[in-house]
C-alpha positions in Angstrom: 16.7 17.7 10.5 15.4 14.6 8.8 12.0 14.9 7.1 9.2 12.7 8.4 7.3 10.2 6.2 4.3 12.6 6.1 6.3 15.8 5.2 8.5 14.0 2.6 5.7 13.9 -0.1 4.9 17.6 0.5 8.5 18.5 0.3 8.9 16.5 -2.9 5.9 18.1 -4.6 7.1 21.6 -3.5 10.6 20.9 -4.9 9.1 19.6 -8.2 6.9 22.7 -8.5 9.8 24.9 -7.8 11.9 23.3 -10.6 8.9 23.6 -12.9 8.5 27.3 -12.1 12.2 27.8 -12.8 11.9 26.0 -16.2 8.9 28.1 -17.1 10.6 31.3 -16.1 13.7 30.5 -18.1 11.6 29.6 -21.2 9.5 32.8 -20.7 12.7 34.9 -20.6 14.2 33.3 -23.6 11.0 33.7 -25.7 10.5 37.3 -24.5 14.0 38.2 -25.6 13.7 36.4 -28.9 10.3 37.9 -29.8 11.5 41.4 -28.8 14.5 41.0 -31.0 12.3 40.0 -33.9 10.1 43.0 -33.5 13.1 45.3 -33.4 14.6 43.6 -36.5 11.3 44.1 -38.3 11.4 47.9 -37.7 15.1 48.1 -38.6 14.5 46.2 -41.8 11.7 48.6 -42.7 13.9 51.6 -42.1 16.8 50.0 -44.0 14.7 49.1 -47.0 13.0 52.5 -47.4 16.3 54.3 -46.8 18.1 52.3 -49.5 15.3 53.0 -52.0 15.0 56.7 -51.2 18.8 57.3 -51.0 19.4 55.8 -54.4 16.7 58.1 -55.8 18.0 61.2 -54.0 21.7 60.6 -54.8 21.0 60.5 -58.5 19.7 64.1 -58.3 22.6 65.5 -56.1 26.2 64.8 -55.4 26.0 65.7 -51.7 25.5 62.5 -49.7 24.3 64.3 -46.6 21.6 66.1 -48.7 20.7 62.9 -50.4 20.4 61.2 -46.9 18.3 64.0 -45.5 16.0 63.9 -48.5 15.8 60.1 -48.3 14.9 60.3 -44.6 12.4 63.1 -45.0 9.6 60.8 -46.2 6.3 59.9 -44.6 7.1 56.2 -45.0 9.6 56.5 -42.1 7.5 58.0 -39.3 8.7 59.3 -35.9 12.3 60.3 -36.8 13.8 62.2 -33.9 17.4 62.6 -35.1 19.6 61.8 -38.1 23.3 62.0 -38.3 25.9 61.0 -41.0 29.3 59.4 -40.3 32.1 58.7 -42.7 33.5 55.2 -43.5 35.7 55.3 -40.4 32.7 56.2 -38.2 33.7 59.8 -37.6 30.8 62.3 -37.3 30.2 64.5 -40.4 26.9 66.2 -39.9 23.5 65.9 -38.3 19.9 67.2 -38.6 18.9 69.9 -35.9 22.0 69.5 -33.8 23.4 72.1 -31.4 26.8 70.6 -31.2 28.7 67.6 -32.5 27.6 64.0 -32.1 30.1 61.4 -31.0 31.7 59.1 -33.5 30.5 55.6 -34.0 32.1 52.9 -31.8 34.7 50.9 -33.7 33.2 47.6 -32.6 30.1 48.1 -34.7 31.9 49.1 -37.9 32.6 45.6 -39.3 28.9 44.6 -39.0 27.8 47.9 -40.5 30.3 47.5 -43.4 28.8 44.1 -44.2 25.3 45.7 -44.4 24.1 44.4 -41.0 22.1 47.1 -39.2 22.8 47.7 -35.5 19.9 48.8 -33.2 19.1 49.6 -29.6 15.8 50.1 -27.9 14.9 51.8 -24.5 14.1 55.0 -22.8 16.2 57.9 -24.0 17.7 58.3 -20.6 18.8 54.7 -20.5 20.8 55.0 -23.8 24.0 56.9 -24.0 23.0 60.5 -23.8 25.8 61.9 -26.0 24.7 59.5 -28.8 21.3 61.2 -29.2 21.5 64.6 -31.0 17.8 65.3 -30.4 18.2 64.8 -26.7 21.0 67.5 -26.7 18.6 69.7 -28.6 16.0 69.2 -25.9 13.5 67.6 -28.2 13.2 64.2 -26.5 12.1 63.6 -22.9 14.2 61.3 -20.7 11.4 58.7 -20.3 10.3 58.6 -23.9 11.0 55.2 -25.6 13.3 55.5 -28.6 14.8 53.1 -31.2 18.4 53.9 -32.2 19.4 52.4 -35.6 22.8 52.4 -37.3 22.9 51.7 -41.0 25.4 51.5 -43.9 24.9 54.1 -46.6 23.7 52.8 -49.0 22.4 49.9 -47.0 22.8 47.0 -49.5 24.5 48.0 -52.8 26.8 50.5 -54.4 30.1 51.9 -53.1 30.2 52.6 -49.3 29.4 56.3 -48.6 29.4 56.1 -44.9 27.1 55.4 -42.0 23.8 56.9 -40.8 22.4 57.1 -37.3 18.6 57.2 -36.8 16.8 57.9 -33.6 13.1 56.9 -34.0 10.1 57.3 -31.8 9.7 53.9 -30.0 6.2 54.4 -28.6 4.6 51.9 -31.0 7.3 49.4 -30.4 7.0 49.8 -26.6 3.3 49.1 -26.9 4.0 45.9 -28.9 6.5 44.9 -26.3 4.0 45.4 -23.5 1.3 43.4 -25.4 3.9 40.7 -26.0 4.9 40.6 -22.3 1.2 40.3 -21.3 0.6 37.5 -23.7 3.7 35.6 -22.7 3.0 36.1 -19.0 -0.5 34.6 -19.3 0.8 31.8 -21.4 3.6 31.1 -18.9 1.1 31.2 -15.9 -1.3 28.9 -17.7 1.4 26.5 -18.6 2.7 26.4 -15.0 -0.8 25.9 -13.5 -1.7 23.1 -15.9 1.6 21.3 -15.7 1.8 22.0 -12.0 -1.6 20.5 -11.4 -0.9 17.4 -13.5 2.5 17.0 -11.8 1.0 17.4 -8.3 -1.7 14.8 -9.0 0.9 12.4 -10.5 3.4 12.9 -7.6 0.7 12.6 -5.0 -0.4 9.3 -6.6 3.1 8.0 -6.8 3.9 9.0 -3.1 0.6 7.4 -2.0 1.6 4.2 -3.8 5.0 4.3 -2.2 3.5 4.8 1.2 1.2 1.9 0.7 4.0 -0.2 -0.6 6.1 0.7 2.5 3.2 -0.1 4.8 2.8 -3.5 3.1 6.6 -4.1 3.3 6.6 -3.3 7.0 3.6 -5.6 7.6 5.3 -8.4 5.6 8.5 -7.9 7.5 6.5 -8.1 10.8 4.8 -11.3 9.6 8.1 -12.8 8.6 9.6 -11.9 12.0 6.6 -13.5 13.7 6.8 -16.6 11.5 10.5 -16.9 12.3 9.9 -16.6 16.0 7.1 -19.1 16.0 9.0 -21.5 13.7 11.8 -21.4 16.2 9.4 -22.1 19.0 7.9 -25.0 17.0 11.4 -26.5 16.5 12.1 -26.3 20.2 8.7 -27.8 21.0 9.3 -30.7 18.7 12.7 -31.3 20.3 11.1 -31.1 23.7 8.3 -33.6 22.8 10.9 -36.0 21.5 13.0 -35.7 24.6 10.0 -36.0 27.1 8.2 -39.0 25.5 10.3 -41.8 26.8 11.1 -40.3 30.3 7.4 -39.6 30.8 6.4 -43.1 30.0 8.9 -44.4 32.6 7.6 -41.9 35.1 4.0 -43.1 34.5 5.0 -46.7 35.1 6.9 -45.8 38.2 4.0 -43.8 39.7 1.6 -46.7 38.9 3.9 -49.3 40.6 4.8 -47.2 43.6 1.3 -46.4 44.8 0.4 -48.3 48.0 -3.3 -49.2 48.2 -3.0 -49.9 51.9 -2.0 -46.4 52.8 -5.1 -44.2 52.7 -3.1 -41.0 53.5 -0.9 -41.3 50.4 -3.4 -42.9 48.1 -4.9 -39.6 46.9 -1.5 -38.0 46.1 -0.3 -41.0 44.2 -3.6 -41.2 42.3 -3.4 -37.4 41.3 0.2 -37.9 40.2 -0.8 -40.9 38.1 -3.6 -38.9 36.5 -1.3 -36.0 35.8 1.3 -38.2 34.2 -1.4 -39.8 32.1 -2.7 -36.4 30.9 0.8 -35.3 29.9 1.4 -38.6 28.1 -1.9 -38.1 26.2 -1.0 -34.6 25.2 2.4 -35.7 23.8 0.8 -38.6 22.0 -1.9 -36.2 20.6 0.7 -33.8 19.2 2.7 -36.6 17.7 -0.5 -37.9 16.1 -1.3 -34.5 14.6 2.2 -34.3 13.1 2.0 -37.9 11.8 -1.4 -37.2 10.2 -0.2 -34.0 8.6 2.6 -36.0 6.8 0.3 -38.9 6.0 -2.0 -39.6 3.1 -5.3 -40.4 5.0 -8.0 -37.9 4.1 -11.6 -37.7 5.4 -14.2 -35.2 6.5 -15.4 -34.1 9.9 -18.6 -32.3 10.8 -18.3 -29.0 12.8 -20.6 -30.6 15.5 -18.0 -33.4 16.0 -15.2 -30.8 16.4 -17.2 -28.9 19.0 -18.1 -32.2 20.8 -14.5 -33.1 21.0 -13.7 -29.6 22.2 -16.3 -29.9 25.0 -15.0 -33.3 26.1 -11.5 -31.9 26.4 -12.3 -28.6 28.0 -15.3 -29.1 30.3 -13.3 -30.7 33.0 -10.9 -27.7 33.0 -13.8 -25.3 33.1 -15.5 -27.2 35.9 -12.4 -26.9 38.0 -12.5 -23.1 37.6 -16.3 -23.0 38.3 -16.9 -21.7 34.8 -19.7 -23.0 32.5 -18.8 -24.0 28.9 -21.7 -23.5 26.5 -21.5 -25.0 23.0 -23.7 -24.2 20.0 -23.4 -25.3 16.4 -25.4 -23.9 13.5 -23.0 -25.2 10.8 -23.1 -28.4 8.8 -20.4 -28.0 6.2 -17.7 -30.6 6.9 -14.0 -29.9 7.3 -11.1 -31.8 6.0 -9.6 -33.9 8.8 -6.3 -31.9 8.8 -8.1 -28.6 9.0 -10.3 -29.9 11.8 -7.2 -31.1 13.8 -5.5 -27.7 13.6 -8.8 -25.8 14.2 -9.3 -27.8 17.3 -5.9 -26.9 18.6 -6.7 -23.2 18.1 -10.1 -23.5 19.7 -8.7 -25.3 22.7 -6.2 -22.5 23.4 -8.9 -19.8 23.0 -11.2 -21.7 25.4 -8.4 -22.1 27.9 -7.7 -18.4 27.8 -11.4 -17.5 28.0 -11.8 -19.8 31.1 -8.9 -18.1 32.8 -10.4 -14.6 32.0 -13.7 -15.5 33.7 -14.5 -15.1 37.4 -16.1 -18.0 39.3 -19.7 -18.5 38.0 -18.9 -17.1 34.6 -19.6 -18.6 31.2 -17.6 -19.3 28.1 -19.7 -19.6 24.9 -18.4 -21.4 21.8 -20.5 -21.4 18.6 -20.0 -22.4 15.0 -21.8 -20.7 12.1 -21.7 -20.5 8.3 -21.4 -17.0 6.9 -21.3 -16.6 3.1 -20.0 -20.2 2.8 -17.2 -19.7 5.3 -17.1 -21.7 8.5 -16.8 -19.3 11.5 -16.0 -20.3 15.1 -16.5 -17.7 17.9 -15.3 -18.0 21.5 -16.6 -15.4 24.0 -15.9 -15.0 27.7 -17.4 -12.8 30.4 -14.2 -11.3 31.7 -13.2 -7.7 32.1 -11.5 -7.4 28.6 -7.9 -6.9 27.5 -5.9 -3.8 28.2 -5.0 -1.6 25.3 -1.3 -2.4 25.6 -2.1 -6.1 25.3 -4.3 -5.6 22.2 -1.6 -3.8 20.4 0.8 -6.8 20.5 -1.9 -9.5 20.9 -0.4 -12.1 18.5 3.3 -11.3 19.3 5.3 -14.2 20.9 6.2 -14.0 24.6 3.6 -11.2 25.2 1.3 -12.2 28.1 -0.5 -10.8 31.1 -1.2 -14.1 32.8 0.9 -15.0 35.8 3.1 -17.9 34.8 2.1 -17.7 31.2 4.5 -18.2 28.3 3.0 -15.7 25.9 3.1 -18.2 23.1 -0.5 -19.4 22.9 -2.1 -16.7 20.7 1.1 -16.4 18.6 1.1 -20.1 17.8 -2.6 -20.0 17.2 -2.2 -17.2 14.7 0.5 -19.2 12.8 -1.7 -22.3 12.8 -4.6 -20.2 11.4 -2.3 -19.0 8.6 -1.5 -22.6 7.8 -5.2 -23.0 7.0 -5.4 -19.7 5.1 -7.9 -18.8 7.9 -8.3 -15.6 9.9 -7.9 -15.4 13.6 -8.8 -12.0 15.0 -10.1 -10.2 18.1 -13.7 -9.1 17.5 -14.4 -7.3 20.8 -12.8 -6.7 24.1 -14.4 -4.6 26.8 -16.1 -4.6 30.2 -18.7 -7.1 29.0 -16.1 -9.7 27.8 -13.8 -10.6 25.0 -14.6 -12.4 21.8 -12.3 -14.1 19.3 -13.2 -15.3 15.8 -11.7 -18.0 13.7 -12.9 -17.7 10.0 -12.1 -20.6 7.7 -12.7 -19.6 4.1 -14.7 -22.0 2.0 -12.3 -21.9 -1.0 -9.3 -22.9 1.1 -11.2 -25.9 2.6 -12.5 -27.0 -0.8 -8.9 -27.0 -2.2 -7.8 -29.4 0.5 -10.9 -31.5 0.6 -11.0 -34.7 -1.5 -14.3 -36.1 -3.0 -15.8 -39.3 -1.5 -14.4 -38.8 2.0 -16.4 -40.1 4.8 -17.8 -37.5 7.2 -18.4 -40.2 9.8 -14.8 -40.7 10.7 -13.8 -39.9 14.3 -11.9 -36.8 15.3 -8.3 -37.4 16.0 -7.4 -36.9 19.7 -5.7 -33.5 20.1 -3.8 -31.9 23.0 -5.4 -29.3 25.3 -3.9 -25.9 25.4 -0.9 -24.3 23.7 0.4 -22.2 26.6 
């Protein structure tokens, strides 16, 4: 089963901590084994050094090597001796101290090391070692759970002609205590290292995964924006082609309607007049869009006051609101002028918002439009008295071809959003509920300043713009 985006960071952190724990345990095991070997070698070196010194002294007083070995071993400098046995140069048993039977011969595998003067040792409970290798255990002097250290040495250990080999079984209680203290120390150190490294790793991985999630979210948002831009760009191309194709036929239609009307016929006079007005409005819309496109590619620059923009909006939209029995209220508290290109595009956006607001209101309702200055930004607000937008509509509010209006194209808000982005402005839904819906268009001061030229006249008229985007 695939991991979700939420469980993936947790799984990654758990896996990293598991790998860290494995590394700590392996290091702990290696150090434990190495330190234990060093402690054992220390005791073996002590026994070997003392034995070499005492054996040389004892052998000068007697010709019996076993006697010399026993005298060398019977010293307070080598405490805790449990058993001593002597073996010849081939590893065969010769004699032992306090033995009720013969001890086994030495394994042939250890003889080369012993012959080179390298001691061989083993540590553990007496019951864990080979029972028949411990003479004292056969004699009943060592309990099965008592820790012992078995040492095999060359006699003499380091110099002189090889006499044979000696086996010592020493009390391992002190060494066992050192091992236990070592294990506790290494255990606490390993736990501390794991906790500190694990905490640092967890924080680092959590930060990395958080940044990855944020980056993924930004990429998803950017991909959505690119998709929306591609859709609206395609719509814009189709619209431009449509305007180009309709301009000349519509002009001919307008002339035909004007010439075909019969003033003497009262019955048809009203229909022909309405048809002529409709054709004229369509022609004005196409001319206005063409004018905006021409001005965008032109070099003329001037400034327009927010009041002029709202006055032009009122002249365009009040007839439409009056037909729907809706009141259009305009208020302006802003004086900062706009560049003419920004004003043209802002007017397109506001016309579409007002059209949507009028359609959302019932008869007798009111649509309020106001302009304010907030922290230097120019802010337009359009509010209706409708019943609000459904949740499913709010989720895809600015997506193309998403509409709840009968006969609507679903392109108005999507195109308005793209136009706002052309201005580096923000178009967003502020509120939508049973008391109405409010949209806000915020035009940043910095973006307007970068497009505004000095010395432009703020008295220039507003370019005529089309009403409604769909």
